[in-house]
N, C-alpha and C positions, 0 to 999 in steps of 0.2 A: 098490144100497143099500136101496131101498124094499122090495124083497122080503125081504131079510134082516131089516130093522127090523120090518116088520109081522109076520114070523114069530116074532120074539122078544117082541113086545108082550104076547102072551097067556101067557107062561111064568111071569110073576110075579116081583117083586123084593122082596117083603115079608120082608126079612132084616135083622138088626141090622148096624150098621156094624162091620166086622171090627176085630180088634185092630190096633194100629199095626204096620205091616209093617216088617221090618228093611231095611237098605240093599240087601242082595242081592235081596230080593223086588222092591223098587222098580226096581232095575237090570234085572232080568229082564222085568218088566212093560214097561219102556220099550223094551227090545230087541224085544219081541213086537209093539209097536204102531208101530214106525218104518217108513217106506216101504221097500219092497223095491228092490234095485238095478235099473237099466235096462239093464245090460250094456255100458255105455260107461265106461271108466275115467275119462274126463274129468269125468263127472258123479258117479261112484260112489266113486272112491278118495280116501281121506284121505292126503295126503302126510305123511311123517314130519317131525318137528322144527318144527311150526308155531308152537309156543310161543316159539321163538327168533327168529321172523321179525317184521318190522314189519307192522302192519296195512296192507293194500293192496299187499303184495308180490305180483307176478305169479308164479304157480306153473306155468301152462301157457297155451298160446296156439294157436289153430287158425283158419285161414282157411276159411270156409264159403261164400264168395261164389258158388261154382258152383251150390250147391243153394239158398241163401237169397236170393241177389241177384234172381232172377226174381220173388220175392214183391212187389217194389217197382217202380213205374213208373219212378222216377228211377234211372238207372244208379248203382249203389253197390257198395262193397265191404262185406262183413260178416265181422267177426272175433269169435270167442269168446275170452273171458278167464276164467281161473280164478285166484283170488287169495285170499290169507290175509285172514280177517276175524275177528270176535268174535261169540260167541253172545249169549244173553240177559243175561249179566253183562258188565260193561265192563272187567274185568281180563284180563290176558294169559293167565291159566290157562284161560280159556274159548275158547281159540283154535280156529278151525275154518276152513272155506273157503266160498267162494261162487263163483257163475258169473254171467256177463253176456254180452250181445251188444252190439257197437258197430257201427253202420251209418253209413257216411260216403259222401256223394255223390262220384261220380267227378269232377265238375266242380270247378274250383278255387273257393275262397271269395273273393268279390269285395268283401266289406264291410270295414270297418275292423277292425284287430287280427286276432287269430287266430279260426278258425272256432268259433262258439259250439256248445254241446252242450245239447240238450234231453234231460233225463232223464225217460224215460217209465215211470212206476211203474204197471204194469198191475195190474188186479185178478186175480191168479192164482187165488185162492179154491179151492185144490186140496190134496190130501193125497199125491199121487203125484209122484215126481221126473219122470216122463215128461210131466207137465203144465206144466213150467216153460217160459216163452217161448223161451229159448235152445235147449232140447232140441227143442221143437216145430219150430224152424227148421232143425234138422239133417236133417229128413226121415226120422228113424228111428222115429218114434212110430207106434203102431197105435191110439192113442186117437182117439175121434171128436171131436177138437178142431181148430179151424183152426190152421194153422201160424203165422199171425200173428194172435194173439188181440187185435186192435187195432181196436176199433170204439167210438166214431168213429175215423177214420183219423189218429191223432195222428202216427205215425211217417211215413206218406206225406206228410202236409202239412208236417211239419218238414223232411223231405228236400227237398221242392220249394222251400222257403225257403233252402236251402243249409246248414241246420243238420246237424250230426252228431246221432245219436240213441243214447243209452245206455239199454238195457233190462236191468235187473238181475233175476235170479232171487231176489228178495228174501226168499222164504220159507226160503232156505238148503237144504242137502242133507237136513235132517230134515223139511222141509216144515212149518215152524212157522207155519201159516196163522193170522193174527190176532195175532201177537206183535210189538209195535212195536220192541222193542229189537233183536231179531234182524234185522228188516227195515231199521231205521235204520242199523245197523252195515254191513250188506251194501251199501246204497246209497252211503254215504259212502266205504267202501273201494273200491267200484266206480269212483268218481270218482278216487280216488288211483291205482288201477290204470291207468286210461286215461292219466292224466298221466305216470305212470311208464313205461308201455310206448311212448307216442308223445309224448315231450317236445317235439319240434320242432313238432308239430301242435297240441298241446292244453295244454301247460304255460303258464298265463296266460290260457287261454280262459275265457269266462264259462260258467257252468252254471246252469240253472234247471230246475225239475221240476214235475210235476203228477201227481196220482193221484186216482182216484175210488173210493169204496166200499172194497173190500179194498186197492186201491192208495192210498187216502187214509190207511189205517192205517199203511202203509209210509212214506208221505211225512211224516206227522205224526211218526213215530219219527225220521226222518232230520233234520228241521229242529230238533227239540228236543235232538238230540245233537251238533249242529255245535260249539257252544262248548266242551263238555266232552270230546268224543271226537276231533274233527277241526278244531281251531281254525285251523289253517293254511289251511283251505278257505273260511273265513268271507268273505273279500274277493271270492272268485270265484263263490260261490253267491249269485245276485242275486235270487232269488225262488222261491216255491213256491205252487202252487194246490192246494187241498184241497177236494174235493167229496164230499158224501154220506157223511161220516165216521161209522163205527160207533165212537163215542168211549167210551161208558160201558156196559160189559158188564152192569152191574146194571140199567140201563134196557132193554138189549136182551133181557134175560130176560123182560120183559113185552111187548115189541113184536115180537120175532121167534120167540117160543117157542110151540109148539103151533099153528102156522099154516103157510102156504106157504113161509115163510122158515126153518122149523125144520131143514131139511136142512143149510143153510149154517151155522146156529148150532151144530149138533152137530159139524160138521166143524171149525169154528173152535175149539170146546172141545177137540177132540182135538189140533189143531195147537198150541194154547197148552200143553196138557198134555205134549206132547213136549218142550217147553222147560222146563217146570216139573213134572217127573215126580211130585212129591209129590201133586199133585192127581189123578193117574191112579188113585190108590188109592181114590178116592171112587166109581169105577165099580162098579156091581153086576156079577154074573156075566153078565147079559145084555149089559151095556155092554162088558165085556171081550171077549165073543164077537164083538160087532159091530166093536170097535176092532181086533181081530186078524184080521178077515176081509179080503176083497178091497177093502173100503172104504179100506184103507191106500194103495191105488194109484189111487183115482178122481180124475177131474178135475172141474172146476166144473159141467159140464153134467149129469153123473150125480148129483153131490151136491145140486145145485139140485132135481133131480127127486125127491130123497128127501123134500122138503118136502110132496109130495103126500099123504104119510101123516099129516101134521100132528101127529106125535108129539112131546109135550113132552120136553125134555132130561131131566127127572126120570125118564122111563121107563127110562133107562139108568144111573141113579145110585142109591146107597143112600138110604134115607129121610132127609130133612132135610140132605142133603149140601150143598146150596147155602146153608144157614144157618150153616155152620161159619165161624169167624173167619178161618181161612187163606184161604177163598174171598173174603171181603170184602177182605182185605189184597191179594190178587192182583188183584181188580178195580180197586182203587185204583192199584196199580203200573202196570197196563196203560193207565190214563188219563194217566200221566206228568204229574201235576198240578204246577202252579206252576213249570214250566220254560219259560223264554223261548225262542222260536224264534230261531235264529241268522240269519234272513233275513226279508225282507218277505213278507207272506202275502196271498193271495186265498182267501177261504173262502166256500163257497156250499152251498146245500141246497135240495131241493124242499120248498116250503111245505106240501104235502099228502102228504109221504112217510109212509106208515103204519108202515113197518118201521124206518126210521132217521130219527126225527123231527128237524125243524129245530132243536129246542131243544138238541140236542147240539152242532151246528155253532155255534149262537149262543153257547153256553157257552164253546166254544173261542175264538171271536172275542173275547168279553168278557175271558176270562182273558189273552189275548195283548195286548189293548189296555191292560189294567191293568198289564202288565209292560213297557210301553213299546215294543212291537212295532207297526210300521205294518201295519194290517189293512184290506183292503177286503172288505166282506161284503155278500152279496145272497142273496135267496131268490126262487126262480122258481115258476111256476104248474104244477108237475108233481110226480108221485110219483118213486120211486127209479129205476125202470128207464128212464124217459124223460129225466130231468133232465140226465144227462151229455151226451147227444146234443143236446138242446135248447139247451144253453149252450156247446156246443163252440167255436164261433167266438169268443165273448166270452172264454172262458178261454184259448184259444190265442193270441188277440191280446194278452192281458195278459202271458202268458209270453214271447211273441215280443218285446214291447216291452222287457222286462227284459233280453233277450239282445242287443238291437241299439241301443237308445237311447243317445245320448251320455252321458246321466245315467240309470242304471237305477232310480233312486229313483222309486217310484210317485207320480203327481201327485194321486191321490185316496186318501182314507182315511175309514173309517167310525168311527174312534175319536174320541170326544168328549174335551174337556179334562179331564174327571173320570175317564177310563178306561172310560166306557160305550161301547156300540156302537149306532150308528144302523142300523136294518134297512132296506136298500134292496130293495124288492119290485119285480121286473121282470116284464114280460109276455112279451117276446121277446128272443132274443139272436142 
């Protein structure tokens, strides 16, 4: 990506914004920037008749224990699920599919009730289907990505506690990196799929989730869609931890643009554009060449390296593209403002994070407190890359308590009686 981007930077984009394209042009542009197939029908093929199926309906199932089981110290079975879900819109006309992996310890669950499920929403941060966590665990990938992109080791730690772990490929088959509605639908329908495929094991289980950075975008989308999209799950989803969340794209245009984070910002812009193709028309000719290149299949490692060029996003857009009203409207939509989460929250951020400032997480906590959601909020002494690992045990303990306590209601809250948030600044976790 870096080589391609630097090569384009000098070619010039001083051109007028083109005339409004017709629907055929937009459809062709979308087709050109979508991720190429990986060669496995499980991940590539769209089943017929999805619009007639209920969200969460299992479409395909595969046991990959032989290849994926050795990734984990705890003996476990690993199954892939392919299921019907919904895209960026919440109506049935936007029917699509998603995939996920479910890892279950071989040892029986000895705690009360049914085995709990830890929903691990990884920061996929990628544009290629071959970068999805479930695909990486099949052993088919040739990408330089670890087969279990899980550090800190959430999955291994959860398995050691006896929890099952659901890891969704929450960017969907079109790899809509950064789009919270796509991700939220995929996560909630993944829970539905697990309960439907294994009712004896998990119908009635508690589910709790966590996500950091790109995974926080997905978790944020899921919790805000519980009440409207999957209300039947509300009693069984008992908490969500959200860390280092890139909440406000307008803010990110100043903190992640034109610096070491710009590669991921550009990738997220393309991922969102795949779900909202009208904004793809704001790309300049250079932008279109980049978006239709091999960038379409890259994983997070390569996309992150693209930030070494420190090229601002405007390099690949028509002049003043980001000032257009439809962009402001999209930025607002992606914040999902004034929607109450359907479960209790733990929200945290690095106090010195230069790319994803704590003000965004604080704004989310304040919003949710004002809407009556129980929120525990803290800030730690670290920037973005260190914060997740530094606070891993604190976050894992919070989620674990939600899954196992006799009463999963949190005992601590940062919400004041007037809806304000008390900022808890911690030194170690």
